[in-house]
Backbone atoms as SQL, in Angstrom:
CREATE TABLE atoms (id INTEGER PRIMARY KEY, chain TEXT, resi INTEGER, resn TEXT, atom TEXT, x REAL, y REAL, z REAL);
INSERT INTO atoms VALUES
  (1, 'A', 1, 'UNK', 'N', 74.606, 7.413, 46.044),
  (2, 'A', 1, 'UNK', 'CA', 73.534, 6.817, 45.282),
  (3, 'A', 1, 'UNK', 'C', 72.275, 7.622, 45.571),
  (4, 'A', 2, 'UNK', 'N', 71.480, 7.867, 44.510),
  (5, 'A', 2, 'UNK', 'CA', 70.330, 8.744, 44.573),
  (6, 'A', 2, 'UNK', 'C', 69.087, 7.822, 44.677),
  (7, 'A', 3, 'UNK', 'N', 68.249, 8.085, 45.668),
  (8, 'A', 3, 'UNK', 'CA', 67.042, 7.326, 45.846),
  (9, 'A', 3, 'UNK', 'C', 65.853, 8.291, 45.671),
  (10, 'A', 4, 'UNK', 'N', 64.655, 7.747, 45.579),
  (11, 'A', 4, 'UNK', 'CA', 63.468, 8.488, 45.509),
  (12, 'A', 4, 'UNK', 'C', 62.847, 8.528, 44.083),
  (13, 'A', 5, 'UNK', 'N', 62.473, 9.728, 43.660),
  (14, 'A', 5, 'UNK', 'CA', 61.781, 9.839, 42.414),
  (15, 'A', 5, 'UNK', 'C', 62.661, 9.822, 41.166),
  (16, 'A', 6, 'UNK', 'N', 63.982, 9.721, 41.295),
  (17, 'A', 6, 'UNK', 'CA', 64.853, 9.809, 40.204),
  (18, 'A', 6, 'UNK', 'C', 65.072, 8.514, 39.496),
  (19, 'A', 7, 'UNK', 'N', 64.815, 7.355, 40.120),
  (20, 'A', 7, 'UNK', 'CA', 65.043, 6.074, 39.500),
  (21, 'A', 7, 'UNK', 'C', 63.808, 5.574, 38.747),
  (22, 'A', 8, 'UNK', 'N', 63.972, 4.509, 38.053),
  (23, 'A', 8, 'UNK', 'CA', 62.715, 4.035, 37.322),
  (24, 'A', 8, 'UNK', 'C', 61.746, 3.358, 38.280),
  (25, 'A', 9, 'UNK', 'N', 60.503, 3.422, 37.842),
  (26, 'A', 9, 'UNK', 'CA', 59.400, 2.867, 38.664),
  (27, 'A', 9, 'UNK', 'C', 59.569, 1.341, 38.674),
  (28, 'A', 10, 'UNK', 'N', 59.374, 0.695, 39.862),
  (29, 'A', 10, 'UNK', 'CA', 59.548, -0.800, 39.951),
  (30, 'A', 10, 'UNK', 'C', 58.671, -1.514, 38.869),
  (31, 'A', 11, 'UNK', 'N', 57.461, -1.047, 38.698),
  (32, 'A', 11, 'UNK', 'CA', 56.630, -1.781, 37.708),
  (33, 'A', 11, 'UNK', 'C', 57.220, -1.715, 36.309),
  (34, 'A', 12, 'UNK', 'N', 57.903, -0.610, 35.984),
  (35, 'A', 12, 'UNK', 'CA', 58.531, -0.547, 34.673),
  (36, 'A', 12, 'UNK', 'C', 59.668, -1.519, 34.609),
  (37, 'A', 13, 'UNK', 'N', 60.457, -1.668, 35.650),
  (38, 'A', 13, 'UNK', 'CA', 61.560, -2.567, 35.670),
  (39, 'A', 13, 'UNK', 'C', 61.053, -3.979, 35.557),
  (40, 'A', 14, 'UNK', 'N', 60.059, -4.322, 36.338),
  (41, 'A', 14, 'UNK', 'CA', 59.413, -5.702, 36.301),
  (42, 'A', 14, 'UNK', 'C', 58.907, -6.014, 34.899),
  (43, 'A', 15, 'UNK', 'N', 58.246, -5.023, 34.261),
  (44, 'A', 15, 'UNK', 'CA', 57.727, -5.232, 32.947),
  (45, 'A', 15, 'UNK', 'C', 58.807, -5.462, 31.901),
  (46, 'A', 16, 'UNK', 'N', 59.915, -4.677, 32.017),
  (47, 'A', 16, 'UNK', 'CA', 61.057, -4.843, 31.080),
  (48, 'A', 16, 'UNK', 'C', 61.706, -6.218, 31.277),
  (49, 'A', 17, 'UNK', 'N', 61.949, -6.553, 32.514),
  (50, 'A', 17, 'UNK', 'CA', 62.565, -7.861, 32.743),
  (51, 'A', 17, 'UNK', 'C', 61.644, -8.974, 32.355),
  (52, 'A', 18, 'UNK', 'N', 60.345, -8.884, 32.566),
  (53, 'A', 18, 'UNK', 'CA', 59.434, -9.903, 32.176),
  (54, 'A', 18, 'UNK', 'C', 59.379, -10.014, 30.630),
  (55, 'A', 19, 'UNK', 'N', 59.398, -8.922, 29.880),
  (56, 'A', 19, 'UNK', 'CA', 59.339, -8.962, 28.412),
  (57, 'A', 19, 'UNK', 'C', 60.601, -9.611, 27.885),
  (58, 'A', 20, 'UNK', 'N', 61.769, -9.225, 28.409),
  (59, 'A', 20, 'UNK', 'CA', 63.053, -9.829, 27.984),
  (60, 'A', 20, 'UNK', 'C', 63.044, -11.333, 28.240),
  (61, 'A', 21, 'UNK', 'N', 62.546, -11.672, 29.454),
  (62, 'A', 21, 'UNK', 'CA', 62.533, -13.123, 29.830),
  (63, 'A', 21, 'UNK', 'C', 61.645, -13.892, 28.901),
  (64, 'A', 22, 'UNK', 'N', 60.477, -13.369, 28.526),
  (65, 'A', 22, 'UNK', 'CA', 59.596, -14.081, 27.594),
  (66, 'A', 22, 'UNK', 'C', 60.252, -14.226, 26.291),
  (67, 'A', 23, 'UNK', 'N', 60.962, -13.263, 25.772),
  (68, 'A', 23, 'UNK', 'CA', 61.611, -13.335, 24.442),
  (69, 'A', 23, 'UNK', 'C', 62.710, -14.388, 24.547),
  (70, 'A', 24, 'UNK', 'N', 63.503, -14.425, 25.571),
  (71, 'A', 24, 'UNK', 'CA', 64.585, -15.391, 25.687),
  (72, 'A', 24, 'UNK', 'C', 63.964, -16.808, 25.813),
  (73, 'A', 25, 'UNK', 'N', 62.956, -16.952, 26.638),
  (74, 'A', 25, 'UNK', 'CA', 62.322, -18.272, 26.807),
  (75, 'A', 25, 'UNK', 'C', 61.743, -18.756, 25.486),
  (76, 'A', 26, 'UNK', 'N', 61.174, -17.828, 24.683),
  (77, 'A', 26, 'UNK', 'CA', 60.601, -18.266, 23.361),
  (78, 'A', 26, 'UNK', 'C', 61.650, -18.682, 22.434),
  (79, 'A', 27, 'UNK', 'N', 62.790, -17.976, 22.403),
  (80, 'A', 27, 'UNK', 'CA', 63.906, -18.378, 21.514),
  (81, 'A', 27, 'UNK', 'C', 64.453, -19.685, 21.992),
  (82, 'A', 28, 'UNK', 'N', 64.635, -19.950, 23.190),
  (83, 'A', 28, 'UNK', 'CA', 65.131, -21.230, 23.677),
  (84, 'A', 28, 'UNK', 'C', 64.150, -22.337, 23.345),
  (85, 'A', 29, 'UNK', 'N', 62.842, -22.134, 23.554),
  (86, 'A', 29, 'UNK', 'CA', 61.861, -23.117, 23.158),
  (87, 'A', 29, 'UNK', 'C', 61.885, -23.414, 21.628),
  (88, 'A', 30, 'UNK', 'N', 61.945, -22.406, 20.818),
  (89, 'A', 30, 'UNK', 'CA', 61.975, -22.636, 19.371),
  (90, 'A', 30, 'UNK', 'C', 63.279, -23.396, 18.907),
  (91, 'A', 31, 'UNK', 'N', 64.401, -22.998, 19.538),
  (92, 'A', 31, 'UNK', 'CA', 65.633, -23.747, 19.214),
  (93, 'A', 31, 'UNK', 'C', 65.492, -25.168, 19.560),
  (94, 'A', 32, 'UNK', 'N', 65.010, -25.453, 20.775),
  (95, 'A', 32, 'UNK', 'CA', 64.858, -26.813, 21.262),
  (96, 'A', 32, 'UNK', 'C', 63.883, -27.576, 20.388),
  (97, 'A', 33, 'UNK', 'N', 62.789, -26.937, 19.948),
  (98, 'A', 33, 'UNK', 'CA', 61.715, -27.638, 19.226),
  (99, 'A', 33, 'UNK', 'C', 62.131, -27.901, 17.774),
  (100, 'A', 34, 'UNK', 'N', 62.876, -27.013, 17.146),
  (101, 'A', 34, 'UNK', 'CA', 63.041, -27.094, 15.661),
  (102, 'A', 34, 'UNK', 'C', 64.454, -27.549, 15.244),
  (103, 'A', 35, 'UNK', 'N', 65.481, -27.337, 16.089),
  (104, 'A', 35, 'UNK', 'CA', 66.796, -27.759, 15.734),
  (105, 'A', 35, 'UNK', 'C', 66.996, -29.242, 15.938),
  (106, 'A', 36, 'UNK', 'N', 67.543, -29.970, 14.930),
  (107, 'A', 36, 'UNK', 'CA', 67.648, -31.442, 15.070),
  (108, 'A', 36, 'UNK', 'C', 68.626, -31.804, 16.199),
  (109, 'A', 37, 'UNK', 'N', 68.420, -33.011, 16.750),
  (110, 'A', 37, 'UNK', 'CA', 69.254, -33.473, 17.854),
  (111, 'A', 37, 'UNK', 'C', 70.764, -33.516, 17.555),
  (112, 'A', 38, 'UNK', 'N', 71.208, -33.979, 16.352),
  (113, 'A', 38, 'UNK', 'CA', 72.664, -33.944, 16.127),
  (114, 'A', 38, 'UNK', 'C', 73.309, -32.532, 16.196),
  (115, 'A', 39, 'UNK', 'N', 72.521, -31.525, 15.807),
  (116, 'A', 39, 'UNK', 'CA', 73.097, -30.144, 15.871),
  (117, 'A', 39, 'UNK', 'C', 73.237, -29.795, 17.312),
  (118, 'A', 40, 'UNK', 'N', 72.191, -30.105, 18.125),
  (119, 'A', 40, 'UNK', 'CA', 72.321, -29.769, 19.576),
  (120, 'A', 40, 'UNK', 'C', 73.474, -30.541, 20.210),
  (121, 'A', 41, 'UNK', 'N', 73.723, -31.744, 19.827),
  (122, 'A', 41, 'UNK', 'CA', 74.845, -32.524, 20.373),
  (123, 'A', 41, 'UNK', 'C', 76.158, -31.906, 19.889),
  (124, 'A', 42, 'UNK', 'N', 76.180, -31.368, 18.716),
  (125, 'A', 42, 'UNK', 'CA', 77.439, -30.796, 18.224),
  (126, 'A', 42, 'UNK', 'C', 77.860, -29.546, 18.963),
  (127, 'A', 43, 'UNK', 'N', 76.900, -28.821, 19.519),
  (128, 'A', 43, 'UNK', 'CA', 77.261, -27.598, 20.315),
  (129, 'A', 43, 'UNK', 'C', 77.308, -27.934, 21.751),
  (130, 'A', 44, 'UNK', 'N', 77.223, -29.199, 22.158),
  (131, 'A', 44, 'UNK', 'CA', 77.468, -29.611, 23.547),
  (132, 'A', 44, 'UNK', 'C', 76.169, -29.670, 24.411),
  (133, 'A', 45, 'UNK', 'N', 74.995, -29.664, 23.800),
  (134, 'A', 45, 'UNK', 'CA', 73.773, -29.770, 24.582),
  (135, 'A', 45, 'UNK', 'C', 73.274, -31.149, 24.453),
  (136, 'A', 46, 'UNK', 'N', 73.338, -31.913, 25.571),
  (137, 'A', 46, 'UNK', 'CA', 72.918, -33.358, 25.545),
  (138, 'A', 46, 'UNK', 'C', 71.730, -33.571, 26.434),
  (139, 'A', 47, 'UNK', 'N', 71.431, -32.798, 27.413),
  (140, 'A', 47, 'UNK', 'CA', 70.295, -32.994, 28.232),
  (141, 'A', 47, 'UNK', 'C', 69.222, -31.986, 28.020),
  (142, 'A', 48, 'UNK', 'N', 68.061, -32.483, 27.552),
  (143, 'A', 48, 'UNK', 'CA', 66.867, -31.630, 27.184),
  (144, 'A', 48, 'UNK', 'C', 65.703, -32.547, 27.214),
  (145, 'A', 49, 'UNK', 'N', 64.502, -31.955, 27.358),
  (146, 'A', 49, 'UNK', 'CA', 63.299, -32.819, 27.365),
  (147, 'A', 49, 'UNK', 'C', 63.042, -33.424, 25.963),
  (148, 'A', 50, 'UNK', 'N', 62.195, -34.397, 25.937),
  (149, 'A', 50, 'UNK', 'CA', 61.777, -35.039, 24.733),
  (150, 'A', 50, 'UNK', 'C', 61.040, -34.037, 23.813),
  (151, 'A', 51, 'UNK', 'N', 61.251, -34.197, 22.498),
  (152, 'A', 51, 'UNK', 'CA', 60.557, -33.322, 21.488),
  (153, 'A', 51, 'UNK', 'C', 59.066, -33.518, 21.584),
  (154, 'A', 52, 'UNK', 'N', 58.537, -34.623, 22.128),
  (155, 'A', 52, 'UNK', 'CA', 57.168, -34.788, 22.300),
  (156, 'A', 52, 'UNK', 'C', 56.528, -33.617, 23.070),
  (157, 'A', 53, 'UNK', 'N', 57.248, -33.097, 24.077),
  (158, 'A', 53, 'UNK', 'CA', 56.690, -32.032, 24.892),
  (159, 'A', 53, 'UNK', 'C', 56.604, -30.712, 24.120),
  (160, 'A', 54, 'UNK', 'N', 57.347, -30.552, 22.990),
  (161, 'A', 54, 'UNK', 'CA', 57.252, -29.355, 22.191),
  (162, 'A', 54, 'UNK', 'C', 55.838, -29.206, 21.578),
  (163, 'A', 55, 'UNK', 'N', 55.208, -30.372, 21.321),
  (164, 'A', 55, 'UNK', 'CA', 53.802, -30.287, 20.833),
  (165, 'A', 55, 'UNK', 'C', 52.805, -30.465, 21.920),
  (166, 'A', 56, 'UNK', 'N', 53.171, -31.307, 22.904),
  (167, 'A', 56, 'UNK', 'CA', 52.195, -31.654, 23.997),
  (168, 'A', 56, 'UNK', 'C', 51.889, -30.445, 24.895),
  (169, 'A', 57, 'UNK', 'N', 52.912, -29.664, 25.318),
  (170, 'A', 57, 'UNK', 'CA', 52.664, -28.577, 26.221),
  (171, 'A', 57, 'UNK', 'C', 51.722, -27.511, 25.675),
  (172, 'A', 58, 'UNK', 'N', 51.951, -27.020, 24.415),
  (173, 'A', 58, 'UNK', 'CA', 50.965, -26.066, 23.885),
  (174, 'A', 58, 'UNK', 'C', 49.542, -26.607, 23.730),
  (175, 'A', 59, 'UNK', 'N', 49.467, -27.841, 23.327),
  (176, 'A', 59, 'UNK', 'CA', 48.166, -28.529, 23.200),
  (177, 'A', 59, 'UNK', 'C', 47.455, -28.611, 24.529),
  (178, 'A', 60, 'UNK', 'N', 48.155, -29.092, 25.539),
  (179, 'A', 60, 'UNK', 'CA', 47.621, -29.134, 26.911),
  (180, 'A', 60, 'UNK', 'C', 47.156, -27.746, 27.383),
  (181, 'A', 61, 'UNK', 'N', 47.960, -26.785, 27.132),
  (182, 'A', 61, 'UNK', 'CA', 47.654, -25.393, 27.538),
  (183, 'A', 61, 'UNK', 'C', 46.371, -24.904, 26.876),
  (184, 'A', 62, 'UNK', 'N', 46.217, -25.149, 25.554),
  (185, 'A', 62, 'UNK', 'CA', 45.005, -24.746, 24.875),
  (186, 'A', 62, 'UNK', 'C', 43.758, -25.435, 25.361),
  (187, 'A', 63, 'UNK', 'N', 43.919, -26.817, 25.610),
  (188, 'A', 63, 'UNK', 'CA', 42.787, -27.513, 26.124),
  (189, 'A', 63, 'UNK', 'C', 42.375, -27.035, 27.557),
  (190, 'A', 64, 'UNK', 'N', 43.341, -26.745, 28.354),
  (191, 'A', 64, 'UNK', 'CA', 43.058, -26.244, 29.726),
  (192, 'A', 64, 'UNK', 'C', 42.407, -24.865, 29.600),
  (193, 'A', 65, 'UNK', 'N', 42.838, -23.993, 28.750),
  (194, 'A', 65, 'UNK', 'CA', 42.226, -22.676, 28.599),
  (195, 'A', 65, 'UNK', 'C', 40.813, -22.765, 28.079),
  (196, 'A', 66, 'UNK', 'N', 40.621, -23.656, 27.088),
  (197, 'A', 66, 'UNK', 'CA', 39.267, -23.842, 26.597),
  (198, 'A', 66, 'UNK', 'C', 38.328, -24.428, 27.666),
  (199, 'A', 67, 'UNK', 'N', 38.828, -25.346, 28.469),
  (200, 'A', 67, 'UNK', 'CA', 38.068, -25.881, 29.565),
  (201, 'A', 67, 'UNK', 'C', 37.733, -24.856, 30.604),
  (202, 'A', 68, 'UNK', 'N', 38.699, -23.967, 30.954),
  (203, 'A', 68, 'UNK', 'CA', 38.430, -22.891, 31.859),
  (204, 'A', 68, 'UNK', 'C', 37.313, -22.015, 31.410),
  (205, 'A', 69, 'UNK', 'N', 37.374, -21.658, 30.083),
  (206, 'A', 69, 'UNK', 'CA', 36.295, -20.793, 29.489),
  (207, 'A', 69, 'UNK', 'C', 34.934, -21.454, 29.617),
  (208, 'A', 70, 'UNK', 'N', 34.876, -22.756, 29.254),
  (209, 'A', 70, 'UNK', 'CA', 33.611, -23.485, 29.343),
  (210, 'A', 70, 'UNK', 'C', 33.089, -23.540, 30.795),
  (211, 'A', 71, 'UNK', 'N', 33.919, -23.823, 31.771),
  (212, 'A', 71, 'UNK', 'CA', 33.510, -23.865, 33.139),
  (213, 'A', 71, 'UNK', 'C', 33.079, -22.460, 33.630),
  (214, 'A', 72, 'UNK', 'N', 33.750, -21.441, 33.210),
  (215, 'A', 72, 'UNK', 'CA', 33.409, -20.044, 33.637),
  (216, 'A', 72, 'UNK', 'C', 32.017, -19.690, 33.101),
  (217, 'A', 73, 'UNK', 'N', 31.770, -19.995, 31.868),
  (218, 'A', 73, 'UNK', 'CA', 30.462, -19.739, 31.308),
  (219, 'A', 73, 'UNK', 'C', 29.380, -20.526, 32.011),
  (220, 'A', 74, 'UNK', 'N', 29.713, -21.793, 32.230),
  (221, 'A', 74, 'UNK', 'CA', 28.699, -22.643, 32.922),
  (222, 'A', 74, 'UNK', 'C', 28.462, -22.166, 34.340),
  (223, 'A', 75, 'UNK', 'N', 29.457, -21.721, 35.059),
  (224, 'A', 75, 'UNK', 'CA', 29.225, -21.217, 36.443),
  (225, 'A', 75, 'UNK', 'C', 28.458, -19.871, 36.363),
  (226, 'A', 76, 'UNK', 'N', 28.677, -19.081, 35.344),
  (227, 'A', 76, 'UNK', 'CA', 27.820, -17.896, 35.204),
  (228, 'A', 76, 'UNK', 'C', 26.361, -18.235, 34.931),
  (229, 'A', 77, 'UNK', 'N', 26.122, -19.249, 34.105),
  (230, 'A', 77, 'UNK', 'CA', 24.743, -19.688, 33.838),
  (231, 'A', 77, 'UNK', 'C', 24.083, -20.253, 35.083),
  (232, 'A', 78, 'UNK', 'N', 24.884, -20.924, 35.874),
  (233, 'A', 78, 'UNK', 'CA', 24.318, -21.498, 37.139),
  (234, 'A', 78, 'UNK', 'C', 24.006, -20.409, 38.147),
  (235, 'A', 79, 'UNK', 'N', 24.804, -19.277, 38.158),
  (236, 'A', 79, 'UNK', 'CA', 24.612, -18.242, 39.201),
  (237, 'A', 79, 'UNK', 'C', 23.553, -17.177, 38.726),
  (238, 'A', 80, 'UNK', 'N', 23.149, -17.253, 37.482),
  (239, 'A', 80, 'UNK', 'CA', 22.171, -16.317, 36.924),
  (240, 'A', 80, 'UNK', 'C', 20.746, -16.798, 37.168),
  (241, 'A', 81, 'UNK', 'N', 19.852, -16.003, 37.653),
  (242, 'A', 81, 'UNK', 'CA', 18.480, -16.428, 37.802),
  (243, 'A', 81, 'UNK', 'C', 17.780, -16.652, 36.449),
  (244, 'A', 82, 'UNK', 'N', 16.851, -17.613, 36.399),
  (245, 'A', 82, 'UNK', 'CA', 16.251, -17.873, 35.097),
  (246, 'A', 82, 'UNK', 'C', 15.441, -16.610, 34.628),
  (247, 'A', 83, 'UNK', 'N', 15.168, -16.518, 33.284),
  (248, 'A', 83, 'UNK', 'CA', 14.461, -15.343, 32.816),
  (249, 'A', 83, 'UNK', 'C', 13.055, -15.178, 33.413),
  (250, 'A', 84, 'UNK', 'N', 12.423, -16.283, 33.845),
  (251, 'A', 84, 'UNK', 'CA', 11.082, -16.163, 34.400),
  (252, 'A', 84, 'UNK', 'C', 11.083, -15.796, 35.880),
  (253, 'A', 85, 'UNK', 'N', 12.256, -15.652, 36.473),
  (254, 'A', 85, 'UNK', 'CA', 12.324, -15.201, 37.863),
  (255, 'A', 85, 'UNK', 'C', 12.128, -13.715, 38.073),
  (256, 'A', 86, 'UNK', 'N', 11.455, -13.361, 39.130),
  (257, 'A', 86, 'UNK', 'CA', 11.256, -11.973, 39.436),
  (258, 'A', 86, 'UNK', 'C', 12.518, -11.260, 39.768),
  (259, 'A', 87, 'UNK', 'N', 13.522, -11.973, 40.222),
  (260, 'A', 87, 'UNK', 'CA', 14.810, -11.410, 40.533),
  (261, 'A', 87, 'UNK', 'C', 15.557, -10.899, 39.333),
  (262, 'A', 88, 'UNK', 'N', 15.242, -11.346, 38.117),
  (263, 'A', 88, 'UNK', 'CA', 15.895, -10.849, 36.936),
  (264, 'A', 88, 'UNK', 'C', 15.286, -9.500, 36.520),
  (265, 'A', 89, 'UNK', 'N', 14.160, -9.096, 37.093),
  (266, 'A', 89, 'UNK', 'CA', 13.551, -7.840, 36.727),
  (267, 'A', 89, 'UNK', 'C', 13.869, -6.757, 37.776),
  (268, 'A', 90, 'UNK', 'N', 13.827, -7.113, 39.019),
  (269, 'A', 90, 'UNK', 'CA', 14.022, -6.099, 40.118),
  (270, 'A', 90, 'UNK', 'C', 14.775, -6.766, 41.262),
  (271, 'A', 91, 'UNK', 'N', 15.662, -6.008, 41.842),
  (272, 'A', 91, 'UNK', 'CA', 16.340, -6.535, 42.993),
  (273, 'A', 91, 'UNK', 'C', 16.692, -5.264, 43.963),
  (274, 'A', 92, 'UNK', 'N', 17.457, -5.670, 45.054),
  (275, 'A', 92, 'UNK', 'CA', 17.706, -4.638, 46.004),
  (276, 'A', 92, 'UNK', 'C', 18.675, -3.531, 45.554),
  (277, 'A', 93, 'UNK', 'N', 19.329, -3.780, 44.432),
  (278, 'A', 93, 'UNK', 'CA', 20.329, -2.803, 43.940),
  (279, 'A', 93, 'UNK', 'C', 19.817, -1.897, 42.825),
  (280, 'A', 94, 'UNK', 'N', 18.613, -1.872, 42.604),
  (281, 'A', 94, 'UNK', 'CA', 18.015, -1.071, 41.492),
  (282, 'A', 94, 'UNK', 'C', 18.252, 0.453, 41.792),
  (283, 'A', 95, 'UNK', 'N', 18.495, 1.197, 40.688),
  (284, 'A', 95, 'UNK', 'CA', 18.620, 2.613, 40.780),
  (285, 'A', 95, 'UNK', 'C', 17.634, 3.204, 39.825),
  (286, 'A', 96, 'UNK', 'N', 16.847, 4.154, 40.363),
  (287, 'A', 96, 'UNK', 'CA', 15.838, 4.851, 39.553),
  (288, 'A', 96, 'UNK', 'C', 16.569, 5.930, 38.771),
  (289, 'A', 97, 'UNK', 'N', 16.125, 6.253, 37.555),
  (290, 'A', 97, 'UNK', 'CA', 16.709, 7.319, 36.789),
  (291, 'A', 97, 'UNK', 'C', 16.535, 8.640, 37.479),
  (292, 'A', 98, 'UNK', 'N', 17.542, 9.508, 37.351),
  (293, 'A', 98, 'UNK', 'CA', 17.495, 10.860, 37.982),
  (294, 'A', 98, 'UNK', 'C', 17.222, 11.846, 36.870),
  (295, 'A', 99, 'UNK', 'N', 16.288, 12.753, 37.072),
  (296, 'A', 99, 'UNK', 'CA', 15.962, 13.802, 36.118),
  (297, 'A', 99, 'UNK', 'C', 16.746, 15.063, 36.505),
  (298, 'A', 100, 'UNK', 'N', 17.295, 15.697, 35.475),
  (299, 'A', 100, 'UNK', 'CA', 18.061, 16.957, 35.694),
  (300, 'A', 100, 'UNK', 'C', 17.144, 18.150, 35.356),
  (301, 'A', 101, 'UNK', 'N', 17.633, 19.271, 35.735),
  (302, 'A', 101, 'UNK', 'CA', 16.923, 20.526, 35.486),
  (303, 'A', 101, 'UNK', 'C', 16.880, 20.769, 33.962),
  (304, 'A', 102, 'UNK', 'N', 15.687, 20.886, 33.353),
  (305, 'A', 102, 'UNK', 'CA', 15.555, 21.022, 31.921),
  (306, 'A', 102, 'UNK', 'C', 15.961, 22.388, 31.474),
  (307, 'A', 103, 'UNK', 'N', 16.235, 23.406, 32.415),
  (308, 'A', 103, 'UNK', 'CA', 16.550, 24.704, 32.025),
  (309, 'A', 103, 'UNK', 'C', 17.988, 24.738, 31.435),
  (310, 'A', 104, 'UNK', 'N', 18.845, 23.902, 31.819),
  (311, 'A', 104, 'UNK', 'CA', 20.196, 23.860, 31.353),
  (312, 'A', 104, 'UNK', 'C', 20.225, 23.499, 29.897),
  (313, 'A', 105, 'UNK', 'N', 21.189, 24.070, 29.196),
  (314, 'A', 105, 'UNK', 'CA', 21.331, 23.770, 27.760),
  (315, 'A', 105, 'UNK', 'C', 21.928, 22.380, 27.650),
  (316, 'A', 106, 'UNK', 'N', 21.821, 21.846, 26.451),
  (317, 'A', 106, 'UNK', 'CA', 22.263, 20.422, 26.199),
  (318, 'A', 106, 'UNK', 'C', 23.754, 20.272, 26.543),
  (319, 'A', 107, 'UNK', 'N', 24.562, 21.285, 26.196),
  (320, 'A', 107, 'UNK', 'CA', 26.043, 21.160, 26.418),
  (321, 'A', 107, 'UNK', 'C', 26.375, 21.255, 27.920),
  (322, 'A', 108, 'UNK', 'N', 25.514, 21.974, 28.698),
  (323, 'A', 108, 'UNK', 'CA', 25.830, 22.193, 30.118),
  (324, 'A', 108, 'UNK', 'C', 25.324, 21.070, 31.061),
  (325, 'A', 109, 'UNK', 'N', 24.559, 20.207, 30.527),
  (326, 'A', 109, 'UNK', 'CA', 24.021, 19.103, 31.353),
  (327, 'A', 109, 'UNK', 'C', 25.121, 18.122, 31.780),
  (328, 'A', 110, 'UNK', 'N', 25.133, 17.684, 33.029),
  (329, 'A', 110, 'UNK', 'CA', 26.125, 16.644, 33.380),
  (330, 'A', 110, 'UNK', 'C', 25.694, 15.337, 32.853),
  (331, 'A', 111, 'UNK', 'N', 26.649, 14.408, 32.834),
  (332, 'A', 111, 'UNK', 'CA', 26.331, 13.011, 32.417),
  (333, 'A', 111, 'UNK', 'C', 25.487, 12.406, 33.491),
  (334, 'A', 112, 'UNK', 'N', 24.371, 11.831, 33.091),
  (335, 'A', 112, 'UNK', 'CA', 23.492, 11.232, 34.031),
  (336, 'A', 112, 'UNK', 'C', 24.136, 9.977, 34.682),
  (337, 'A', 113, 'UNK', 'N', 23.873, 9.823, 35.987),
  (338, 'A', 113, 'UNK', 'CA', 24.436, 8.589, 36.654),
  (339, 'A', 113, 'UNK', 'C', 23.728, 7.370, 36.064),
  (340, 'A', 114, 'UNK', 'N', 24.402, 6.242, 36.135),
  (341, 'A', 114, 'UNK', 'CA', 23.797, 5.042, 35.631),
  (342, 'A', 114, 'UNK', 'C', 22.602, 4.600, 36.407),
  (343, 'A', 115, 'UNK', 'N', 21.630, 4.037, 35.707),
  (344, 'A', 115, 'UNK', 'CA', 20.386, 3.613, 36.423),
  (345, 'A', 115, 'UNK', 'C', 19.810, 2.408, 35.592),
  (346, 'A', 116, 'UNK', 'N', 18.865, 1.800, 36.216),
  (347, 'A', 116, 'UNK', 'CA', 18.181, 0.717, 35.597),
  (348, 'A', 116, 'UNK', 'C', 17.018, 1.217, 34.673),
  (349, 'A', 117, 'UNK', 'N', 16.843, 0.500, 33.610),
  (350, 'A', 117, 'UNK', 'CA', 15.753, 0.778, 32.708),
  (351, 'A', 117, 'UNK', 'C', 14.550, -0.105, 33.143),
  (352, 'A', 118, 'UNK', 'N', 13.450, 0.476, 33.333),
  (353, 'A', 118, 'UNK', 'CA', 12.212, -0.259, 33.749),
  (354, 'A', 118, 'UNK', 'C', 11.747, -1.248, 32.625),
  (355, 'A', 119, 'UNK', 'N', 11.144, -2.311, 33.099),
  (356, 'A', 119, 'UNK', 'CA', 10.667, -3.359, 32.134),
  (357, 'A', 119, 'UNK', 'C', 9.608, -2.710, 31.165),
  (358, 'A', 120, 'UNK', 'N', 8.863, -1.754, 31.617),
  (359, 'A', 120, 'UNK', 'CA', 7.882, -1.108, 30.746),
  (360, 'A', 120, 'UNK', 'C', 8.532, -0.391, 29.630),
  (361, 'A', 121, 'UNK', 'N', 9.689, 0.319, 29.971),
  (362, 'A', 121, 'UNK', 'CA', 10.403, 1.055, 28.903),
  (363, 'A', 121, 'UNK', 'C', 11.075, 0.076, 27.928),
  (364, 'A', 122, 'UNK', 'N', 11.616, -1.036, 28.414),
  (365, 'A', 122, 'UNK', 'CA', 12.215, -1.999, 27.570),
  (366, 'A', 122, 'UNK', 'C', 11.182, -2.620, 26.627),
  (367, 'A', 123, 'UNK', 'N', 10.030, -2.991, 27.151),
  (368, 'A', 123, 'UNK', 'CA', 8.960, -3.558, 26.271),
  (369, 'A', 123, 'UNK', 'C', 8.511, -2.496, 25.250),
  (370, 'A', 124, 'UNK', 'N', 8.471, -1.232, 25.693),
  (371, 'A', 124, 'UNK', 'CA', 8.019, -0.192, 24.680),
  (372, 'A', 124, 'UNK', 'C', 9.057, -0.047, 23.582),
  (373, 'A', 125, 'UNK', 'N', 10.355, -0.095, 23.923),
  (374, 'A', 125, 'UNK', 'CA', 11.349, -0.002, 22.886),
  (375, 'A', 125, 'UNK', 'C', 11.429, -1.173, 21.972),
  (376, 'A', 126, 'UNK', 'N', 11.274, -2.380, 22.526),
  (377, 'A', 126, 'UNK', 'CA', 11.454, -3.602, 21.776),
  (378, 'A', 126, 'UNK', 'C', 10.206, -3.980, 21.002),
  (379, 'A', 127, 'UNK', 'N', 9.029, -3.776, 21.514),
  (380, 'A', 127, 'UNK', 'CA', 7.832, -4.325, 20.930),
  (381, 'A', 127, 'UNK', 'C', 6.812, -3.295, 20.423),
  (382, 'A', 128, 'UNK', 'N', 7.218, -2.015, 20.290),
  (383, 'A', 128, 'UNK', 'CA', 6.278, -1.020, 19.857),
  (384, 'A', 128, 'UNK', 'C', 5.805, -1.191, 18.430),
  (385, 'A', 129, 'UNK', 'N', 6.614, -1.842, 17.570),
  (386, 'A', 129, 'UNK', 'CA', 6.223, -2.108, 16.184),
  (387, 'A', 129, 'UNK', 'C', 5.246, -3.298, 16.027),
  (388, 'A', 130, 'UNK', 'N', 5.037, -4.042, 17.068),
  (389, 'A', 130, 'UNK', 'CA', 4.223, -5.290, 16.971),
  (390, 'A', 130, 'UNK', 'C', 2.794, -5.016, 17.254),
  (391, 'A', 131, 'UNK', 'N', 2.451, -3.821, 17.567),
  (392, 'A', 131, 'UNK', 'CA', 1.013, -3.501, 17.939),
  (393, 'A', 131, 'UNK', 'C', 0.178, -3.444, 16.738);
């Protein structure tokens, strides 16, 4: 048996098995939800959940997901300082813009590191037409 780099990557195997499992589970769910009970009895399937759950489970899942989104947005609003707070303008993690050598040509300049835009520059860009 050969071990090492010659076999498939475990994440690829897990992804393949997961994809096949989801397809099989979806087919079983659809058969259970849409095939009438007498047909299931004729092929020997007598024990299965109530058809009520074929509608209830997706509905409950959608409500739970919507509730999670609403709570997530609410928690973000609670954790964000108000617009009138000085903390929304400046904090301990600010980065000043770095100026590069203007002698370099446009194509030779490196990408500038990310930095904060000052409130004076923002006001200049947003409100210069209102003067």
